[in-house]
The first five atom37 places (N, CA, C, CB, O) and aatype in JSON, in Angstrom:
{
  "aatype": [12, 16, 1, 9, 16, 19, 6, 9, 3, 3, 2, 10, 10, 8, 7, 0, 5, 1, 19, 10, 7, 16, 11, 16, 11, 19, 0, 16, 9, 2, 6, 0, 10, 1, 10, 5, 0, 10, 1, 0, 5, 0, 0, 3, 9, 9, 7, 0, 10, 3, 15, 19, 6, 12, 3, 13, 0, 7, 15, 7, 3, 15, 13, 1, 18, 7, 7, 7, 1, 3, 10, 0, 0, 16, 6, 6, 1, 0, 1, 0, 14, 1, 19, 0],
  "atom_mask": [
    [1, 1, 1, 1, 1],
    [1, 1, 1, 1, 1],
    [1, 1, 1, 1, 1],
    [1, 1, 1, 1, 1],
    [1, 1, 1, 1, 1],
    [1, 1, 1, 1, 1],
    [1, 1, 1, 1, 1],
    [1, 1, 1, 1, 1],
    [1, 1, 1, 1, 1],
    [1, 1, 1, 1, 1],
    [1, 1, 1, 1, 1],
    [1, 1, 1, 1, 1],
    [1, 1, 1, 1, 1],
    [1, 1, 1, 1, 1],
    [1, 1, 1, 0, 1],
    [1, 1, 1, 1, 1],
    [1, 1, 1, 1, 1],
    [1, 1, 1, 1, 1],
    [1, 1, 1, 1, 1],
    [1, 1, 1, 1, 1],
    [1, 1, 1, 0, 1],
    [1, 1, 1, 1, 1],
    [1, 1, 1, 1, 1],
    [1, 1, 1, 1, 1],
    [1, 1, 1, 1, 1],
    [1, 1, 1, 1, 1],
    [1, 1, 1, 1, 1],
    [1, 1, 1, 1, 1],
    [1, 1, 1, 1, 1],
    [1, 1, 1, 1, 1],
    [1, 1, 1, 1, 1],
    [1, 1, 1, 1, 1],
    [1, 1, 1, 1, 1],
    [1, 1, 1, 1, 1],
    [1, 1, 1, 1, 1],
    [1, 1, 1, 1, 1],
    [1, 1, 1, 1, 1],
    [1, 1, 1, 1, 1],
    [1, 1, 1, 1, 1],
    [1, 1, 1, 1, 1],
    [1, 1, 1, 1, 1],
    [1, 1, 1, 1, 1],
    [1, 1, 1, 1, 1],
    [1, 1, 1, 1, 1],
    [1, 1, 1, 1, 1],
    [1, 1, 1, 1, 1],
    [1, 1, 1, 0, 1],
    [1, 1, 1, 1, 1],
    [1, 1, 1, 1, 1],
    [1, 1, 1, 1, 1],
    [1, 1, 1, 1, 1],
    [1, 1, 1, 1, 1],
    [1, 1, 1, 1, 1],
    [1, 1, 1, 1, 1],
    [1, 1, 1, 1, 1],
    [1, 1, 1, 1, 1],
    [1, 1, 1, 1, 1],
    [1, 1, 1, 0, 1],
    [1, 1, 1, 1, 1],
    [1, 1, 1, 0, 1],
    [1, 1, 1, 1, 1],
    [1, 1, 1, 1, 1],
    [1, 1, 1, 1, 1],
    [1, 1, 1, 1, 1],
    [1, 1, 1, 1, 1],
    [1, 1, 1, 0, 1],
    [1, 1, 1, 0, 1],
    [1, 1, 1, 0, 1],
    [1, 1, 1, 1, 1],
    [1, 1, 1, 1, 1],
    [1, 1, 1, 1, 1],
    [1, 1, 1, 1, 1],
    [1, 1, 1, 1, 1],
    [1, 1, 1, 1, 1],
    [1, 1, 1, 1, 1],
    [1, 1, 1, 1, 1],
    [1, 1, 1, 1, 1],
    [1, 1, 1, 1, 1],
    [1, 1, 1, 1, 1],
    [1, 1, 1, 1, 1],
    [1, 1, 1, 1, 1],
    [1, 1, 1, 1, 1],
    [1, 1, 1, 1, 1],
    [1, 1, 1, 1, 1]
  ],
  "atom_positions": [
    [[8.15, 8.9, 38.06], [6.72, 9.03, 38.29], [6.45, 10.35, 39.01], [6.17, 7.83, 39.11], [7.23, 10.8, 39.85]],
    [[5.34, 10.93, 38.65], [4.9, 12.16, 39.3], [3.7, 11.84, 40.17], [4.57, 13.25, 38.26], [2.78, 11.14, 39.74]],
    [[3.72, 12.35, 41.37], [2.58, 12.13, 42.27], [1.84, 13.45, 42.38], [3.04, 11.61, 43.67], [2.42, 14.48, 42.73]],
    [[0.53, 13.42, 42.08], [-0.28, 14.64, 42.14], [-1.6, 14.34, 42.83], [-0.52, 15.21, 40.73], [-2.05, 13.19, 42.89]],
    [[-2.19, 15.38, 43.35], [-3.54, 15.28, 43.9], [-4.44, 16.09, 42.97], [-3.61, 15.81, 45.4], [-4.18, 17.26, 42.7]],
    [[-5.49, 15.45, 42.5], [-6.36, 16.11, 41.54], [-7.79, 15.64, 41.76], [-5.89, 15.84, 40.09], [-8.02, 14.48, 42.13]],
    [[-8.73, 16.53, 41.54], [-10.14, 16.16, 41.63], [-10.6, 15.7, 40.25], [-11.01, 17.35, 42.14], [-10.39, 16.39, 39.26]],
    [[-11.23, 14.52, 40.21], [-11.69, 13.94, 38.95], [-13.17, 13.62, 39.08], [-10.87, 12.67, 38.59], [-13.63, 13.12, 40.1]],
    [[-13.91, 13.92, 38.02], [-15.33, 13.6, 37.97], [-15.5, 12.07, 38.07], [-16.0, 14.15, 36.66], [-15.01, 11.33, 37.22]],
    [[-16.19, 11.62, 39.12], [-16.36, 10.18, 39.35], [-17.08, 9.49, 38.2], [-17.13, 9.95, 40.64], [-16.73, 8.37, 37.84]],
    [[-18.08, 10.14, 37.63], [-18.81, 9.54, 36.51], [-17.9, 9.31, 35.3], [-20.0, 10.42, 36.11], [-17.97, 8.27, 34.65]],
    [[-17.07, 10.3, 35.01], [-16.13, 10.15, 33.9], [-15.11, 9.05, 34.19], [-15.42, 11.47, 33.62], [-14.76, 8.27, 33.31]],
    [[-14.63, 9.0, 35.42], [-13.66, 7.99, 35.79], [-14.23, 6.58, 35.67], [-13.17, 8.23, 37.21], [-13.58, 5.68, 35.14]],
    [[-15.46, 6.4, 36.15], [-16.1, 5.08, 36.07], [-16.4, 4.7, 34.61], [-17.41, 5.06, 36.89], [-16.25, 3.54, 34.22]],
    [[-16.81, 5.69, 33.83], [-17.05, 5.44, 32.41], [-15.77, 5.03, 31.69], [0.0, 0.0, 0.0], [-15.77, 4.11, 30.87]],
    [[-14.68, 5.71, 32.01], [-13.39, 5.37, 31.41], [-12.94, 3.98, 31.86], [-12.32, 6.43, 31.79], [-12.39, 3.22, 31.06]],
    [[-13.17, 3.65, 33.12], [-12.82, 2.31, 33.62], [-13.55, 1.23, 32.84], [-13.13, 2.19, 35.11], [-12.97, 0.21, 32.48]],
    [[-14.82, 1.47, 32.6], [-15.62, 0.49, 31.85], [-15.08, 0.32, 30.43], [-17.09, 0.93, 31.81], [-14.92, -0.8, 29.95]],
    [[-14.82, 1.43, 29.77], [-14.35, 1.39, 28.38], [-12.95, 0.78, 28.28], [-14.36, 2.8, 27.78], [-12.67, -0.01, 27.39]],
    [[-12.08, 1.17, 29.2], [-10.69, 0.73, 29.14], [-10.46, -0.65, 29.77], [-9.81, 1.74, 29.82], [-9.44, -1.29, 29.52]],
    [[-11.41, -1.1, 30.57], [-11.27, -2.39, 31.22], [-10.24, -2.4, 32.33], [0.0, 0.0, 0.0], [-9.65, -3.44, 32.63]],
    [[-10.01, -1.26, 32.95], [-9.04, -1.17, 34.03], [-9.73, -1.37, 35.38], [-8.31, 0.2, 34.0], [-10.94, -1.17, 35.51]],
    [[-8.94, -1.78, 36.37], [-9.53, -2.12, 37.67], [-9.33, -1.05, 38.73], [-8.95, -3.41, 38.16], [-10.09, -0.99, 39.7]],
    [[-8.31, -0.22, 38.56], [-8.04, 0.8, 39.58], [-8.09, 2.19, 38.97], [-6.67, 0.56, 40.24], [-8.03, 2.36, 37.75]],
    [[-8.2, 3.19, 39.83], [-8.21, 4.58, 39.37], [-6.88, 4.94, 38.72], [-8.5, 5.53, 40.54], [-6.84, 5.58, 37.67]],
    [[-5.8, 4.51, 39.36], [-4.46, 4.82, 38.83], [-4.28, 4.18, 37.45], [-3.36, 4.33, 39.8], [-3.8, 4.83, 36.52]],
    [[-4.67, 2.92, 37.33], [-4.55, 2.23, 36.04], [-5.39, 2.92, 34.97], [-4.96, 0.76, 36.17], [-4.97, 3.03, 33.82]],
    [[-6.57, 3.38, 35.35], [-7.47, 4.05, 34.4], [-6.85, 5.35, 33.91], [-8.84, 4.32, 35.05], [-6.83, 5.62, 32.71]],
    [[-6.35, 6.14, 34.82], [-5.75, 7.42, 34.46], [-4.51, 7.21, 33.6], [-5.39, 8.23, 35.72], [-4.32, 7.89, 32.6]],
    [[-3.65, 6.25, 33.99], [-2.43, 5.98, 33.21], [-2.77, 5.47, 31.81], [-1.55, 4.95, 33.94], [-2.13, 5.88, 30.84]],
    [[-3.76, 4.6, 31.7], [-4.13, 4.07, 30.39], [-4.73, 5.17, 29.52], [-5.12, 2.91, 30.55], [-4.45, 5.24, 28.32]],
    [[-5.56, 6.02, 30.1], [-6.15, 7.12, 29.34], [-5.06, 8.07, 28.84], [-7.17, 7.89, 30.21], [-5.12, 8.52, 27.7]],
    [[-4.08, 8.37, 29.68], [-2.98, 9.24, 29.26], [-2.13, 8.57, 28.19], [-2.11, 9.61, 30.48], [-1.71, 9.22, 27.23]],
    [[-1.88, 7.27, 28.34], [-1.09, 6.53, 27.35], [-1.78, 6.55, 25.99], [-0.86, 5.08, 27.81], [-1.15, 6.79, 24.96]],
    [[-3.09, 6.31, 25.99], [-3.84, 6.3, 24.74], [-3.86, 7.67, 24.07], [-5.26, 5.82, 24.99], [-3.78, 7.77, 22.85]],
    [[-3.98, 8.72, 24.86], [-3.96, 10.07, 24.29], [-2.61, 10.39, 23.69], [-4.32, 11.1, 25.36], [-2.53, 11.01, 22.63]],
    [[-1.53, 9.98, 24.35], [-0.18, 10.21, 23.82], [0.0, 9.42, 22.52], [0.9, 9.81, 24.85], [0.58, 9.92, 21.56]],
    [[-0.5, 8.2, 22.49], [-0.42, 7.36, 21.29], [-1.23, 7.98, 20.15], [-0.92, 5.94, 21.59], [-0.81, 7.96, 19.0]],
    [[-2.38, 8.5, 20.49], [-3.24, 9.16, 19.48], [-2.53, 10.37, 18.87], [-4.58, 9.59, 20.12], [-2.59, 10.59, 17.66]],
    [[-1.86, 11.16, 19.73], [-1.13, 12.33, 19.24], [0.03, 11.89, 18.34], [-0.6, 13.17, 20.42], [0.29, 12.52, 17.32]],
    [[0.71, 10.81, 18.71], [1.81, 10.3, 17.91], [1.3, 9.81, 16.55], [2.54, 9.16, 18.65], [1.93, 10.06, 15.52]],
    [[0.17, 9.12, 16.55], [-0.42, 8.63, 15.29], [-0.82, 9.82, 14.41], [-1.66, 7.74, 15.58], [-0.63, 9.77, 13.19]],
    [[-1.35, 10.86, 15.0], [-1.73, 12.05, 14.23], [-0.5, 12.69, 13.6], [-2.46, 13.07, 15.13], [-0.57, 13.17, 12.47]],
    [[0.61, 12.72, 14.33], [1.86, 13.26, 13.77], [2.34, 12.43, 12.59], [2.96, 13.32, 14.85], [2.79, 12.98, 11.58]],
    [[2.24, 11.11, 12.71], [2.68, 10.22, 11.63], [1.8, 10.41, 10.4], [2.65, 8.75, 12.1], [2.3, 10.51, 9.28]],
    [[0.49, 10.46, 10.61], [-0.43, 10.67, 9.49], [-0.18, 12.03, 8.85], [-1.9, 10.57, 9.96], [-0.22, 12.16, 7.62]],
    [[0.08, 13.04, 9.67], [0.39, 14.36, 9.14], [1.64, 14.34, 8.29], [0.0, 0.0, 0.0], [1.7, 15.0, 7.25]],
    [[2.66, 13.59, 8.71], [3.89, 13.49, 7.93], [3.62, 12.78, 6.61], [4.98, 12.73, 8.73], [4.13, 13.19, 5.57]],
    [[2.82, 11.72, 6.64], [2.49, 11.01, 5.41], [1.66, 11.88, 4.48], [1.73, 9.73, 5.73], [1.85, 11.86, 3.26]],
    [[0.74, 12.65, 5.04], [-0.09, 13.53, 4.22], [0.7, 14.66, 3.59], [-1.21, 14.1, 5.06], [0.28, 15.22, 2.58]],
    [[1.85, 15.01, 4.18], [2.62, 16.14, 3.66], [3.48, 15.76, 2.45], [3.51, 16.69, 4.75], [4.07, 16.62, 1.81]],
    [[3.55, 14.46, 2.15], [4.36, 13.99, 1.03], [3.45, 13.49, -0.08], [5.34, 12.86, 1.48], [2.54, 12.7, 0.16]],
    [[3.7, 13.98, -1.3], [2.89, 13.53, -2.43], [3.34, 12.13, -2.84], [2.99, 14.51, -3.62], [4.52, 11.9, -3.08]],
    [[2.4, 11.21, -2.93], [2.71, 9.84, -3.31], [1.87, 9.45, -4.51], [2.46, 8.86, -2.14], [0.68, 9.77, -4.6]],
    [[2.51, 8.75, -5.44], [1.81, 8.29, -6.63], [1.73, 6.77, -6.58], [2.53, 8.77, -7.93], [2.74, 6.08, -6.72]],
    [[0.54, 6.25, -6.37], [0.33, 4.82, -6.28], [-0.24, 4.23, -7.57], [-0.58, 4.5, -5.12], [-0.71, 3.1, -7.58]],
    [[-0.2, 4.99, -8.63], [-0.75, 4.53, -9.9], [-0.04, 3.25, -10.33], [-0.62, 5.62, -10.99], [1.18, 3.21, -10.44]],
    [[-0.81, 2.22, -10.58], [-0.26, 0.95, -11.03], [0.32, 0.09, -9.94], [0.0, 0.0, 0.0], [0.77, -1.02, -10.22]],
    [[0.35, 0.57, -8.71], [0.96, -0.22, -7.64], [0.17, -1.49, -7.34], [1.1, 0.61, -6.39], [0.74, -2.47, -6.87]],
    [[-1.14, -1.47, -7.59], [-1.95, -2.66, -7.35], [-1.52, -3.83, -8.2], [0.0, 0.0, 0.0], [-1.63, -4.98, -7.79]],
    [[-1.02, -3.55, -9.4], [-0.57, -4.62, -10.29], [0.66, -5.33, -9.76], [-0.29, -4.06, -11.66], [0.86, -6.52, -10.03]],
    [[1.49, -4.65, -9.01], [2.72, -5.27, -8.52], [2.47, -6.23, -7.37], [3.7, -4.2, -8.08], [3.37, -6.97, -6.99]],
    [[1.28, -6.23, -6.8], [0.98, -7.13, -5.7], [0.11, -8.3, -6.13], [0.29, -6.37, -4.59], [-0.12, -9.22, -5.35]],
    [[-0.36, -8.28, -7.34], [-1.18, -9.38, -7.84], [-0.28, -10.51, -8.33], [-2.11, -8.91, -8.97], [0.93, -10.34, -8.46]],
    [[-0.88, -11.66, -8.59], [-0.14, -12.79, -9.12], [0.52, -12.39, -10.43], [-1.07, -14.01, -9.33], [-0.13, -11.89, -11.34]],
    [[1.81, -12.61, -10.49], [2.55, -12.27, -11.7], [3.08, -10.85, -11.7], [0.0, 0.0, 0.0], [3.84, -10.49, -12.59]],
    [[2.7, -10.05, -10.74], [3.18, -8.67, -10.71], [4.42, -8.56, -9.84], [0.0, 0.0, 0.0], [4.71, -9.45, -9.04]],
    [[5.14, -7.5, -9.98], [6.31, -7.27, -9.14], [7.44, -8.23, -9.46], [0.0, 0.0, 0.0], [7.76, -8.46, -10.62]],
    [[8.05, -8.79, -8.41], [9.19, -9.7, -8.59], [8.76, -11.02, -9.22], [9.86, -9.96, -7.24], [7.61, -11.45, -9.08]],
    [[9.69, -11.64, -9.9], [9.44, -12.96, -10.47], [9.76, -14.0, -9.4], [10.28, -13.2, -11.77], [10.93, -14.21, -9.06]],
    [[8.74, -14.64, -8.88], [8.92, -15.62, -7.83], [8.78, -17.05, -8.34], [7.92, -15.38, -6.72], [8.62, -17.98, -7.55]],
    [[8.83, -17.24, -9.65], [8.59, -18.55, -10.25], [9.56, -19.61, -9.74], [8.69, -18.45, -11.75], [9.15, -20.75, -9.53]],
    [[10.82, -19.27, -9.53], [11.81, -20.26, -9.14], [12.02, -20.34, -7.64], [13.12, -19.95, -9.82], [12.92, -21.04, -7.18]],
    [[11.23, -19.65, -6.87], [11.42, -19.61, -5.42], [11.33, -20.99, -4.8], [10.4, -18.69, -4.78], [12.19, -21.36, -3.99]],
    [[10.31, -21.75, -5.15], [10.14, -23.09, -4.57], [11.31, -23.99, -4.97], [8.81, -23.71, -5.03], [11.82, -24.74, -4.14]],
    [[11.73, -23.91, -6.21], [12.85, -24.73, -6.67], [14.11, -24.41, -5.89], [13.09, -24.53, -8.17], [14.83, -25.32, -5.47]],
    [[14.39, -23.13, -5.7], [15.59, -22.74, -4.96], [15.5, -23.18, -3.51], [15.78, -21.22, -5.02], [16.51, -23.57, -2.92]],
    [[14.31, -23.14, -2.92], [14.15, -23.55, -1.52], [14.37, -25.04, -1.36], [12.77, -23.17, -1.01], [14.89, -25.48, -0.33]],
    [[13.99, -25.83, -2.35], [14.14, -27.29, -2.26], [15.51, -27.78, -2.72], [13.07, -27.95, -3.09], [15.86, -28.93, -2.46]],
    [[16.26, -26.95, -3.38], [17.58, -27.35, -3.88], [18.52, -27.63, -2.71], [18.17, -26.26, -4.8], [18.49, -26.93, -1.7]],
    [[19.36, -28.67, -2.86], [20.32, -28.96, -1.79], [21.3, -27.81, -1.63], [21.07, -30.28, -2.08], [21.72, -27.18, -2.6]],
    [[21.66, -27.57, -0.4], [22.61, -26.48, -0.12], [24.04, -26.98, -0.35], [22.45, -25.95, 1.33], [24.4, -28.1, -0.01]],
    [[24.82, -26.1, -0.93], [26.22, -26.43, -1.15], [27.01, -25.88, 0.02], [26.75, -25.85, -2.5], [26.91, -24.69, 0.35]],
    [[27.78, -26.74, 0.65], [28.54, -26.33, 1.84], [29.82, -25.67, 1.51], [28.82, -27.5, 2.7], [30.56, -25.27, 2.42]]
  ]
}
């Protein structure tokens, strides 16, 4: 942990407390910093996904009933007695 002394605008701090639902100044500052770090990480992930060309043509069909894997015998296999 780093201990620092810093001047913070009280109105901004109270507004952040209200939005974040935090009870103390320290909790508010830590939560705001955590969320900003998470936001930056999410932006990096989206940037990585955007940098790769993906072709989703026809992918919707594989998730509909009858698309993708054949699951017709799944229930039968689940109910079948196990061989020891």
